[in-house]
All heavy atoms as a GROMACS GRO file, in nm:
protein
  519
    1MET      N    1   0.768  -6.920  -2.797
    1MET     CA    2   0.752  -7.044  -2.724
    1MET      C    3   0.893  -7.110  -2.701
    1MET      O    4   0.973  -7.099  -2.790
    1MET     CB    5   0.653  -7.142  -2.791
    1MET     CG    6   0.634  -7.260  -2.714
    1MET     SD    7   0.485  -7.352  -2.768
    1MET     CE    8   0.565  -7.480  -2.863
    2ARG      N    9   0.911  -7.162  -2.595
    2ARG     CA   10   1.043  -7.223  -2.546
    2ARG      C   11   1.002  -7.358  -2.483
    2ARG      O   12   0.908  -7.358  -2.409
    2ARG     CB   13   1.109  -7.140  -2.455
    2ARG     CG   14   1.162  -7.013  -2.502
    2ARG     CD   15   1.310  -7.014  -2.556
    2ARG     NE   16   1.363  -6.881  -2.560
    2ARG     CZ   17   1.365  -6.816  -2.684
    2ARG    NH1   18   1.296  -6.864  -2.782
    2ARG    NH2   19   1.422  -6.696  -2.681
    3TRP      N   20   1.086  -7.454  -2.514
    3TRP     CA   21   1.065  -7.595  -2.452
    3TRP      C   22   1.174  -7.616  -2.364
    3TRP      O   23   1.289  -7.590  -2.391
    3TRP     CB   24   1.057  -7.702  -2.550
    3TRP     CG   25   0.932  -7.701  -2.631
    3TRP    CD1   26   0.906  -7.637  -2.744
    3TRP    CD2   27   0.816  -7.781  -2.597
    3TRP    NE1   28   0.777  -7.657  -2.790
    3TRP    CE2   29   0.718  -7.751  -2.701
    3TRP    CE3   30   0.775  -7.862  -2.500
    3TRP    CZ2   31   0.595  -7.800  -2.716
    3TRP    CZ3   32   0.648  -7.913  -2.510
    3TRP    CH2   33   0.557  -7.892  -2.607
    4TYR      N   34   1.142  -7.673  -2.247
    4TYR     CA   35   1.247  -7.705  -2.142
    4TYR      C   36   1.223  -7.854  -2.102
    4TYR      O   37   1.115  -7.896  -2.105
    4TYR     CB   38   1.243  -7.620  -2.016
    4TYR     CG   39   1.289  -7.483  -2.049
    4TYR    CD1   40   1.190  -7.387  -2.095
    4TYR    CD2   41   1.408  -7.435  -2.029
    4TYR    CE1   42   1.227  -7.251  -2.123
    4TYR    CE2   43   1.454  -7.301  -2.053
    4TYR     CZ   44   1.361  -7.206  -2.108
    4TYR     OH   45   1.396  -7.086  -2.136
    5GLY      N   46   1.327  -7.916  -2.067
    5GLY     CA   47   1.314  -8.059  -2.009
    5GLY      C   48   1.413  -8.078  -1.887
    5GLY      O   49   1.507  -8.005  -1.883
    6ARG      N   50   1.373  -8.173  -1.812
    6ARG     CA   51   1.466  -8.215  -1.705
    6ARG      C   52   1.465  -8.376  -1.696
    6ARG      O   53   1.361  -8.433  -1.728
    6ARG     CB   54   1.443  -8.147  -1.574
    6ARG     CG   55   1.314  -8.168  -1.512
    6ARG     CD   56   1.313  -8.094  -1.383
    6ARG     NE   57   1.184  -8.094  -1.319
    6ARG     CZ   58   1.147  -8.036  -1.211
    6ARG    NH1   59   1.250  -7.962  -1.150
    6ARG    NH2   60   1.037  -8.056  -1.152
    7ARG      N   61   1.586  -8.430  -1.670
    7ARG     CA   62   1.595  -8.578  -1.663
    7ARG      C   63   1.554  -8.640  -1.529
    7ARG      O   64   1.503  -8.752  -1.527
    7ARG     CB   65   1.741  -8.599  -1.686
    7ARG     CG   66   1.791  -8.558  -1.828
    7ARG     CD   67   1.944  -8.572  -1.840
    7ARG     NE   68   1.999  -8.508  -1.957
    7ARG     CZ   69   1.979  -8.535  -2.080
    7ARG    NH1   70   1.917  -8.634  -2.122
    7ARG    NH2   71   2.042  -8.461  -2.164
    8GLU      N   72   1.561  -8.566  -1.417
    8GLU     CA   73   1.528  -8.607  -1.285
    8GLU      C   74   1.426  -8.512  -1.231
    8GLU      O   75   1.429  -8.394  -1.252
    8GLU     CB   76   1.640  -8.625  -1.203
    8GLU     CG   77   1.751  -8.711  -1.262
    8GLU     CD   78   1.886  -8.703  -1.199
    8GLU    OE1   79   1.896  -8.630  -1.093
    8GLU    OE2   80   1.982  -8.761  -1.236
    9PRO      N   81   1.348  -8.555  -1.137
    9PRO     CA   82   1.240  -8.471  -1.076
    9PRO      C   83   1.297  -8.346  -1.011
    9PRO      O   84   1.235  -8.242  -1.023
    9PRO     CB   85   1.172  -8.551  -0.979
    9PRO     CG   86   1.184  -8.704  -1.026
    9PRO     CD   87   1.321  -8.704  -1.096
   10GLN      N   88   1.415  -8.355  -0.948
   10GLN     CA   89   1.468  -8.242  -0.880
   10GLN      C   90   1.587  -8.175  -0.959
   10GLN      O   91   1.656  -8.095  -0.910
   10GLN     CB   92   1.508  -8.275  -0.739
   10GLN     CG   93   1.403  -8.316  -0.652
   10GLN     CD   94   1.285  -8.215  -0.644
   10GLN    OE1   95   1.307  -8.098  -0.630
   10GLN    NE2   96   1.166  -8.266  -0.645
   11GLY      N   97   1.605  -8.237  -1.088
   11GLY     CA   98   1.714  -8.182  -1.159
   11GLY      C   99   1.700  -8.049  -1.224
   11GLY      O  100   1.581  -7.988  -1.215
   12PRO      N  101   1.795  -7.988  -1.284
   12PRO     CA  102   1.788  -7.858  -1.346
   12PRO      C  103   1.704  -7.867  -1.472
   12PRO      O  104   1.713  -7.966  -1.547
   12PRO     CB  105   1.929  -7.811  -1.378
   12PRO     CG  106   1.998  -7.940  -1.385
   12PRO     CD  107   1.934  -8.044  -1.296
   13TRP      N  108   1.632  -7.757  -1.502
   13TRP     CA  109   1.574  -7.748  -1.638
   13TRP      C  110   1.664  -7.707  -1.732
   13TRP      O  111   1.747  -7.619  -1.711
   13TRP     CB  112   1.451  -7.645  -1.628
   13TRP     CG  113   1.331  -7.690  -1.542
   13TRP    CD1  114   1.300  -7.654  -1.416
   13TRP    CD2  115   1.228  -7.777  -1.587
   13TRP    NE1  116   1.187  -7.715  -1.373
   13TRP    CE2  117   1.139  -7.787  -1.475
   13TRP    CE3  118   1.203  -7.844  -1.708
   13TRP    CZ2  119   1.028  -7.876  -1.483
   13TRP    CZ3  120   1.091  -7.922  -1.716
   13TRP    CH2  121   1.007  -7.934  -1.605
   14GLN      N  122   1.661  -7.773  -1.849
   14GLN     CA  123   1.751  -7.738  -1.959
   14GLN      C  124   1.664  -7.696  -2.089
   14GLN      O  125   1.572  -7.761  -2.116
   14GLN     CB  126   1.834  -7.864  -1.997
   14GLN     CG  127   1.923  -7.913  -1.883
   14GLN     CD  128   1.981  -8.050  -1.918
   14GLN    OE1  129   1.948  -8.111  -2.018
   14GLN    NE2  130   2.072  -8.086  -1.836
   15ARG      N  131   1.710  -7.587  -2.147
   15ARG     CA  132   1.639  -7.551  -2.261
   15ARG      C  133   1.662  -7.647  -2.380
   15ARG      O  134   1.764  -7.694  -2.410
   15ARG     CB  135   1.689  -7.408  -2.316
   15ARG     CG  136   1.611  -7.359  -2.428
   15ARG     CD  137   1.634  -7.226  -2.460
   15ARG     NE  138   1.567  -7.192  -2.589
   15ARG     CZ  139   1.598  -7.097  -2.674
   15ARG    NH1  140   1.708  -7.022  -2.643
   15ARG    NH2  141   1.534  -7.067  -2.785
   16LEU      N  142   1.549  -7.692  -2.443
   16LEU     CA  143   1.563  -7.787  -2.548
   16LEU      C  144   1.567  -7.719  -2.681
   16LEU      O  145   1.509  -7.627  -2.720
   16LEU     CB  146   1.431  -7.882  -2.553
   16LEU     CG  147   1.415  -7.960  -2.418
   16LEU    CD1  148   1.286  -8.040  -2.429
   16LEU    CD2  149   1.529  -8.046  -2.383
   17VAL      N  150   1.669  -7.761  -2.764
   17VAL     CA  151   1.693  -7.701  -2.890
   17VAL      C  152   1.698  -7.823  -2.999
   17VAL      O  153   1.690  -7.935  -2.961
   17VAL     CB  154   1.819  -7.622  -2.890
   17VAL    CG1  155   1.812  -7.494  -2.814
   17VAL    CG2  156   1.939  -7.706  -2.855
   18THR      N  157   1.705  -7.795  -3.118
   18THR     CA  158   1.700  -7.881  -3.223
   18THR      C  159   1.796  -8.010  -3.202
   18THR      O  160   1.753  -8.120  -3.225
   18THR     CB  161   1.737  -7.817  -3.362
   18THR    OG1  162   1.649  -7.705  -3.382
   18THR    CG2  163   1.723  -7.909  -3.478
   19ASP      N  164   1.910  -7.982  -3.156
   19ASP     CA  165   2.001  -8.087  -3.141
   19ASP      C  166   2.012  -8.146  -2.999
   19ASP      O  167   2.108  -8.221  -2.959
   19ASP     CB  168   2.144  -8.059  -3.188
   19ASP     CG  169   2.202  -7.934  -3.104
   19ASP    OD1  170   2.131  -7.871  -3.033
   19ASP    OD2  171   2.327  -7.908  -3.120
   20SER      N  172   1.913  -8.118  -2.911
   20SER     CA  173   1.909  -8.172  -2.768
   20SER      C  174   1.896  -8.329  -2.785
   20SER      O  175   1.815  -8.373  -2.860
   20SER     CB  176   1.798  -8.109  -2.697
   20SER     OG  177   1.816  -7.986  -2.675
   21ARG      N  178   1.963  -8.391  -2.697
   21ARG     CA  179   1.961  -8.545  -2.710
   21ARG      C  180   1.947  -8.608  -2.580
   21ARG      O  181   1.957  -8.534  -2.467
   21ARG     CB  182   2.101  -8.605  -2.770
   21ARG     CG  183   2.132  -8.556  -2.900
   21ARG     CD  184   2.048  -8.637  -3.005
   21ARG     NE  185   2.096  -8.585  -3.142
   21ARG     CZ  186   2.011  -8.526  -3.230
   21ARG    NH1  187   1.897  -8.485  -3.196
   21ARG    NH2  188   2.063  -8.491  -3.336
   22GLY      N  189   1.896  -8.723  -2.568
   22GLY     CA  190   1.878  -8.796  -2.442
   22GLY      C  191   1.733  -8.802  -2.401
   22GLY      O  192   1.645  -8.773  -2.479
   23GLU      N  193   1.704  -8.865  -2.284
   23GLU     CA  194   1.582  -8.886  -2.236
   23GLU      C  195   1.549  -8.785  -2.129
   23GLU      O  196   1.628  -8.754  -2.038
   23GLU     CB  197   1.563  -9.032  -2.178
   23GLU     CG  198   1.574  -9.136  -2.287
   23GLU     CD  199   1.550  -9.276  -2.234
   23GLU    OE1  200   1.502  -9.288  -2.130
   23GLU    OE2  201   1.600  -9.366  -2.301
   24TYR      N  202   1.418  -8.738  -2.122
   24TYR     CA  203   1.378  -8.641  -2.029
   24TYR      C  204   1.244  -8.694  -1.961
   24TYR      O  205   1.165  -8.738  -2.032
   24TYR     CB  206   1.343  -8.501  -2.090
   24TYR     CG  207   1.466  -8.437  -2.156
   24TYR    CD1  208   1.514  -8.475  -2.279
   24TYR    CD2  209   1.550  -8.352  -2.075
   24TYR    CE1  210   1.629  -8.406  -2.327
   24TYR    CE2  211   1.659  -8.286  -2.134
   24TYR     CZ  212   1.705  -8.317  -2.253
   24TYR     OH  213   1.814  -8.263  -2.306
   25GLY      N  214   1.244  -8.675  -1.830
   25GLY     CA  215   1.124  -8.728  -1.752
   25GLY      C  216   1.015  -8.621  -1.751
   25GLY      O  217   0.898  -8.653  -1.730
   26GLU      N  218   1.057  -8.492  -1.768
   26GLU     CA  219   0.958  -8.390  -1.756
   26GLU      C  220   0.977  -8.287  -1.874
   26GLU      O  221   1.107  -8.259  -1.908
   26GLU     CB  222   0.946  -8.319  -1.631
   26GLU     CG  223   0.899  -8.397  -1.511
   26GLU     CD  224   0.895  -8.320  -1.392
   26GLU    OE1  225   0.795  -8.248  -1.361
   26GLU    OE2  226   1.004  -8.319  -1.320
   27PHE      N  227   0.872  -8.223  -1.926
   27PHE     CA  228   0.886  -8.113  -2.026
   27PHE      C  229   0.805  -7.998  -1.977
   27PHE      O  230   0.706  -8.019  -1.916
   27PHE     CB  231   0.839  -8.162  -2.159
   27PHE     CG  232   0.912  -8.268  -2.228
   27PHE    CD1  233   0.869  -8.398  -2.210
   27PHE    CD2  234   1.024  -8.242  -2.290
   27PHE    CE1  235   0.950  -8.507  -2.272
   27PHE    CE2  236   1.101  -8.336  -2.351
   27PHE     CZ  237   1.060  -8.468  -2.338
   28ALA      N  238   0.850  -7.886  -2.018
   28ALA     CA  239   0.766  -7.755  -1.987
   28ALA      C  240   0.771  -7.675  -2.110
   28ALA      O  241   0.880  -7.656  -2.174
   28ALA     CB  242   0.835  -7.683  -1.870
   29ALA      N  243   0.661  -7.639  -2.164
   29ALA     CA  244   0.646  -7.544  -2.276
   29ALA      C  245   0.605  -7.403  -2.219
   29ALA      O  246   0.520  -7.383  -2.141
   29ALA     CB  247   0.533  -7.588  -2.366
   30CYS      N  248   0.678  -7.301  -2.255
   30CYS     CA  249   0.667  -7.171  -2.198
   30CYS      C  250   0.636  -7.072  -2.310
   30CYS      O  251   0.704  -7.075  -2.407
   30CYS     CB  252   0.790  -7.123  -2.130
   30CYS     SG  253   0.842  -7.239  -2.003
   31MET      N  254   0.546  -6.983  -2.282
   31MET     CA  255   0.490  -6.888  -2.375
   31MET      C  256   0.515  -6.749  -2.319
   31MET      O  257   0.482  -6.728  -2.206
   31MET     CB  258   0.343  -6.905  -2.400
   31MET     CG  259   0.287  -6.808  -2.491
   31MET     SD  260   0.113  -6.831  -2.520
   31MET     CE  261   0.061  -6.682  -2.588
   32LEU      N  262   0.576  -6.654  -2.395
   32LEU     CA  263   0.602  -6.525  -2.357
   32LEU      C  264   0.458  -6.453  -2.359
   32LEU      O  265   0.376  -6.457  -2.452
   32LEU     CB  266   0.677  -6.455  -2.455
   32LEU     CG  267   0.717  -6.306  -2.431
   32LEU    CD1  268   0.808  -6.308  -2.306
   32LEU    CD2  269   0.818  -6.256  -2.551
   33LEU      N  270   0.415  -6.392  -2.238
   33LEU     CA  271   0.286  -6.334  -2.225
   33LEU      C  272   0.277  -6.195  -2.269
   33LEU      O  273   0.164  -6.140  -2.273
   33LEU     CB  274   0.247  -6.350  -2.080
   33LEU     CG  275   0.234  -6.496  -2.037
   33LEU    CD1  276   0.196  -6.494  -1.879
   33LEU    CD2  277   0.130  -6.566  -2.109
   34ALA      N  278   0.381  -6.132  -2.308
   34ALA     CA  279   0.381  -5.994  -2.358
   34ALA      C  280   0.507  -5.963  -2.436
   34ALA      O  281   0.605  -6.016  -2.412
   34ALA     CB  282   0.369  -5.894  -2.247
   35ASP      N  283   0.485  -5.873  -2.545
   35ASP     CA  284   0.593  -5.835  -2.618
   35ASP      C  285   0.574  -5.691  -2.669
   35ASP      O  286   0.477  -5.627  -2.606
   35ASP     CB  287   0.627  -5.932  -2.738
   35ASP     CG  288   0.514  -5.931  -2.838
   35ASP    OD1  289   0.418  -5.852  -2.833
   35ASP    OD2  290   0.519  -6.026  -2.926
   36ARG      N  291   0.640  -5.647  -2.755
   36ARG     CA  292   0.624  -5.506  -2.812
   36ARG      C  293   0.484  -5.482  -2.861
   36ARG      O  294   0.446  -5.356  -2.871
   36ARG     CB  295   0.726  -5.472  -2.913
   36ARG     CG  296   0.870  -5.460  -2.858
   36ARG     CD  297   0.979  -5.431  -2.953
   36ARG     NE  298   1.108  -5.434  -2.886
   36ARG     CZ  299   1.219  -5.412  -2.957
   36ARG    NH1  300   1.217  -5.408  -3.085
   36ARG    NH2  301   1.332  -5.416  -2.892
   37ASN      N  302   0.418  -5.579  -2.902
   37ASN     CA  303   0.274  -5.564  -2.957
   37ASN      C  304   0.174  -5.561  -2.841
   37ASN      O  305   0.058  -5.543  -2.868
   37ASN     CB  306   0.252  -5.676  -3.056
   37ASN     CG  307   0.336  -5.679  -3.175
   37ASN    OD1  308   0.363  -5.576  -3.232
   37ASN    ND2  309   0.385  -5.791  -3.206
   38GLY      N  310   0.213  -5.591  -2.726
   38GLY     CA  311   0.123  -5.590  -2.615
   38GLY      C  312   0.111  -5.730  -2.548
   38GLY      O  313   0.186  -5.820  -2.581
   39PRO      N  314   0.007  -5.742  -2.466
   39PRO     CA  315  -0.003  -5.866  -2.390
   39PRO      C  316  -0.068  -5.972  -2.481
   39PRO      O  317  -0.139  -5.940  -2.589
   39PRO     CB  318  -0.098  -5.826  -2.282
   39PRO     CG  319  -0.182  -5.712  -2.332
   39PRO     CD  320  -0.076  -5.636  -2.418
   40ALA      N  321  -0.037  -6.098  -2.453
   40ALA     CA  322  -0.100  -6.212  -2.523
   40ALA      C  323  -0.249  -6.211  -2.500
   40ALA      O  324  -0.302  -6.175  -2.391
   40ALA     CB  325  -0.043  -6.346  -2.474
   41THR      N  326  -0.318  -6.236  -2.601
   41THR     CA  327  -0.468  -6.249  -2.594
   41THR      C  328  -0.526  -6.372  -2.540
   41THR      O  329  -0.444  -6.479  -2.540
   41THR     CB  330  -0.534  -6.220  -2.737
   41THR    OG1  331  -0.505  -6.323  -2.814
   41THR    CG2  332  -0.482  -6.096  -2.798
   42ALA      N  333  -0.650  -6.382  -2.491
   42ALA     CA  334  -0.700  -6.498  -2.448
   42ALA      C  335  -0.696  -6.612  -2.550
   42ALA      O  336  -0.674  -6.722  -2.535
   42ALA     CB  337  -0.838  -6.478  -2.397
   43SER      N  338  -0.727  -6.566  -2.680
   43SER     CA  339  -0.729  -6.660  -2.794
   43SER      C  340  -0.584  -6.716  -2.816
   43SER      O  341  -0.570  -6.841  -2.842
   43SER     CB  342  -0.772  -6.582  -2.918
   43SER     OG  343  -0.762  -6.668  -3.020
   44GLN      N  344  -0.480  -6.647  -2.802
   44GLN     CA  345  -0.343  -6.696  -2.823
   44GLN      C  346  -0.306  -6.793  -2.715
   44GLN      O  347  -0.242  -6.895  -2.736
   44GLN     CB  348  -0.244  -6.577  -2.826
   44GLN     CG  349  -0.257  -6.487  -2.941
   44GLN     CD  350  -0.175  -6.362  -2.934
   44GLN    OE1  351  -0.172  -6.298  -2.824
   44GLN    NE2  352  -0.114  -6.319  -3.045
   45ILE      N  353  -0.347  -6.759  -2.583
   45ILE     CA  354  -0.320  -6.856  -2.476
   45ILE      C  355  -0.399  -6.977  -2.496
   45ILE      O  356  -0.337  -7.089  -2.470
   45ILE     CB  357  -0.358  -6.788  -2.345
   45ILE    CG1  358  -0.264  -6.665  -2.321
   45ILE    CG2  359  -0.350  -6.882  -2.226
   45ILE    CD1  360  -0.296  -6.577  -2.199
   46GLU      N  361  -0.533  -6.983  -2.532
   46GLU     CA  362  -0.604  -7.105  -2.562
   46GLU      C  363  -0.548  -7.186  -2.682
   46GLU      O  364  -0.538  -7.310  -2.655
   46GLU     CB  365  -0.740  -7.058  -2.597
   46GLU     CG  366  -0.823  -7.008  -2.466
   46GLU     CD  367  -0.958  -6.947  -2.513
   46GLU    OE1  368  -1.005  -6.969  -2.620
   46GLU    OE2  369  -1.019  -6.887  -2.429
   47THR      N  370  -0.495  -7.122  -2.772
   47THR     CA  371  -0.430  -7.190  -2.884
   47THR      C  372  -0.304  -7.252  -2.848
   47THR      O  373  -0.279  -7.368  -2.879
   47THR     CB  374  -0.398  -7.090  -3.006
   47THR    OG1  375  -0.521  -7.027  -3.045
   47THR    CG2  376  -0.328  -7.160  -3.120
   48PHE      N  377  -0.218  -7.186  -2.759
   48PHE     CA  378  -0.096  -7.232  -2.696
   48PHE      C  379  -0.131  -7.360  -2.621
   48PHE      O  380  -0.070  -7.469  -2.638
   48PHE     CB  381  -0.030  -7.129  -2.619
   48PHE     CG  382   0.087  -7.184  -2.538
   48PHE    CD1  383   0.202  -7.212  -2.600
   48PHE    CD2  384   0.073  -7.214  -2.403
   48PHE    CE1  385   0.311  -7.260  -2.529
   48PHE    CE2  386   0.176  -7.248  -2.326
   48PHE     CZ  387   0.308  -7.279  -2.394
   49GLN      N  388  -0.230  -7.354  -2.533
   49GLN     CA  389  -0.265  -7.472  -2.448
   49GLN      C  390  -0.317  -7.588  -2.527
   49GLN      O  391  -0.281  -7.700  -2.496
   49GLN     CB  392  -0.370  -7.423  -2.350
   49GLN     CG  393  -0.321  -7.339  -2.234
   49GLN     CD  394  -0.412  -7.306  -2.125
   49GLN    OE1  395  -0.523  -7.284  -2.155
   49GLN    NE2  396  -0.365  -7.310  -1.996
   50LYS      N  397  -0.396  -7.560  -2.635
   50LYS     CA  398  -0.432  -7.667  -2.718
   50LYS      C  399  -0.326  -7.737  -2.792
   50LYS      O  400  -0.311  -7.849  -2.796
   50LYS     CB  401  -0.532  -7.616  -2.828
   50LYS     CG  402  -0.594  -7.722  -2.915
   50LYS     CD  403  -0.691  -7.677  -3.019
   50LYS     CE  404  -0.746  -7.790  -3.101
   50LYS     NZ  405  -0.670  -7.901  -3.136
   51LEU      N  406  -0.226  -7.655  -2.838
   51LEU     CA  407  -0.116  -7.708  -2.916
   51LEU      C  408  -0.029  -7.795  -2.808
   51LEU      O  409   0.007  -7.908  -2.854
   51LEU     CB  410  -0.025  -7.598  -2.968
   51LEU     CG  411   0.109  -7.641  -3.009
   51LEU    CD1  412   0.104  -7.702  -3.145
   51LEU    CD2  413   0.213  -7.524  -3.014
   52VAL      N  414   0.001  -7.754  -2.694
   52VAL     CA  415   0.072  -7.822  -2.599
   52VAL      C  416  -0.004  -7.955  -2.555
   52VAL      O  417   0.053  -8.068  -2.530
   52VAL     CB  418   0.112  -7.742  -2.480
   52VAL    CG1  419   0.178  -7.821  -2.365
   52VAL    CG2  420   0.199  -7.624  -2.527
   53GLY      N  421  -0.131  -7.940  -2.537
   53GLY     CA  422  -0.219  -8.057  -2.510
   53GLY      C  423  -0.217  -8.156  -2.614
   53GLY      O  424  -0.208  -8.277  -2.578
   54ASP      N  425  -0.214  -8.116  -2.735
   54ASP     CA  426  -0.206  -8.208  -2.860
   54ASP      C  427  -0.070  -8.278  -2.855
   54ASP      O  428  -0.067  -8.408  -2.871
   54ASP     CB  429  -0.228  -8.134  -2.991
   54ASP     CG  430  -0.376  -8.089  -3.002
   54ASP    OD1  431  -0.454  -8.130  -2.927
   54ASP    OD2  432  -0.391  -8.011  -3.099
   55VAL      N  433   0.036  -8.207  -2.826
   55VAL     CA  434   0.164  -8.272  -2.813
   55VAL      C  435   0.170  -8.378  -2.700
   55VAL      O  436   0.215  -8.483  -2.709
   55VAL     CB  437   0.278  -8.170  -2.812
   55VAL    CG1  438   0.411  -8.229  -2.779
   55VAL    CG2  439   0.290  -8.091  -2.935
   56ALA      N  440   0.114  -8.324  -2.585
   56ALA     CA  441   0.126  -8.408  -2.464
   56ALA      C  442   0.044  -8.544  -2.487
   56ALA      O  443   0.086  -8.650  -2.434
   56ALA     CB  444   0.062  -8.336  -2.347
   57ALA      N  445  -0.066  -8.537  -2.565
   57ALA     CA  446  -0.140  -8.650  -2.590
   57ALA      C  447  -0.065  -8.766  -2.661
   57ALA      O  448  -0.100  -8.885  -2.656
   57ALA     CB  449  -0.261  -8.621  -2.669
   58SER      N  450   0.039  -8.724  -2.732
   58SER     CA  451   0.124  -8.824  -2.808
   58SER      C  452   0.234  -8.885  -2.716
   58SER      O  453   0.312  -8.973  -2.753
   58SER     CB  454   0.184  -8.764  -2.928
   58SER     OG  455   0.279  -8.676  -2.900
   59LEU      N  456   0.247  -8.829  -2.599
   59LEU     CA  457   0.348  -8.882  -2.498
   59LEU      C  458   0.291  -8.958  -2.387
   59LEU      O  459   0.169  -8.948  -2.357
   59LEU     CB  460   0.424  -8.750  -2.439
   59LEU     CG  461   0.490  -8.658  -2.538
   59LEU    CD1  462   0.536  -8.533  -2.461
   59LEU    CD2  463   0.599  -8.737  -2.601
   60PRO      N  464   0.360  -9.056  -2.330
   60PRO     CA  465   0.307  -9.129  -2.232
   60PRO      C  466   0.330  -9.061  -2.087
   60PRO      O  467   0.426  -9.071  -2.024
   60PRO     CB  468   0.400  -9.255  -2.228
   60PRO     CG  469   0.539  -9.209  -2.281
   60PRO     CD  470   0.497  -9.094  -2.384
   61GLY      N  471   0.234  -8.964  -2.060
   61GLY     CA  472   0.238  -8.899  -1.931
   61GLY      C  473   0.127  -8.808  -1.925
   61GLY      O  474   0.036  -8.798  -2.003
   62ALA      N  475   0.125  -8.729  -1.813
   62ALA     CA  476   0.018  -8.644  -1.771
   62ALA      C  477   0.044  -8.502  -1.826
   62ALA      O  478   0.165  -8.471  -1.842
   62ALA     CB  479   0.000  -8.631  -1.622
   63PHE      N  480  -0.062  -8.427  -1.845
   63PHE     CA  481  -0.051  -8.287  -1.895
   63PHE      C  482  -0.126  -8.208  -1.799
   63PHE      O  483  -0.238  -8.236  -1.760
   63PHE     CB  484  -0.112  -8.279  -2.029
   63PHE     CG  485  -0.136  -8.132  -2.081
   63PHE    CD1  486  -0.036  -8.049  -2.098
   63PHE    CD2  487  -0.261  -8.094  -2.101
   63PHE    CE1  488  -0.058  -7.907  -2.139
   63PHE    CE2  489  -0.297  -7.954  -2.127
   63PHE     CZ  490  -0.182  -7.872  -2.149
   64THR      N  491  -0.052  -8.099  -1.749
   64THR     CA  492  -0.112  -8.003  -1.657
   64THR      C  493  -0.093  -7.866  -1.711
   64THR      O  494   0.017  -7.820  -1.740
   64THR     CB  495  -0.050  -8.020  -1.513
   64THR    OG1  496  -0.074  -8.143  -1.471
   64THR    CG2  497  -0.126  -7.918  -1.418
   65ALA      N  498  -0.205  -7.791  -1.741
   65ALA     CA  499  -0.183  -7.652  -1.781
   65ALA      C  500  -0.205  -7.570  -1.662
   65ALA      O  501  -0.280  -7.587  -1.571
   65ALA     CB  502  -0.306  -7.612  -1.880
   66SER      N  503  -0.110  -7.464  -1.651
   66SER     CA  504  -0.121  -7.366  -1.552
   66SER      C  505  -0.105  -7.232  -1.602
   66SER      O  506  -0.034  -7.208  -1.701
   66SER     CB  507  -0.009  -7.396  -1.439
   66SER     OG  508   0.116  -7.386  -1.493
   67ARG      N  509  -0.149  -7.125  -1.526
   67ARG     CA  510  -0.140  -6.995  -1.572
   67ARG      C  511  -0.072  -6.911  -1.475
   67ARG      O  512  -0.075  -6.939  -1.351
   67ARG     CB  513  -0.275  -6.928  -1.598
   67ARG     CG  514  -0.337  -6.985  -1.727
   67ARG     CD  515  -0.462  -6.893  -1.757
   67ARG     NE  516  -0.519  -6.956  -1.886
   67ARG     CZ  517  -0.614  -6.890  -1.942
   67ARG    NH1  518  -0.670  -6.782  -1.892
   67ARG    NH2  519  -0.675  -6.946  -2.056
   0.00000   0.00000   0.00000
């Protein structure tokens, strides 16, 4: 899973790491859909969406899941 953020609606996406600082207007959580073990399962995708939804609920903003 990777997190990205951008400060302005049309600004560039920046990968967020432990020491990322500043304010971001948008966040994107990205999940790798396949690796050497094969494709992600429906259960893994549902778990990912729940996790991101739980984090989003603590933020003042909207959450949109897309596949």
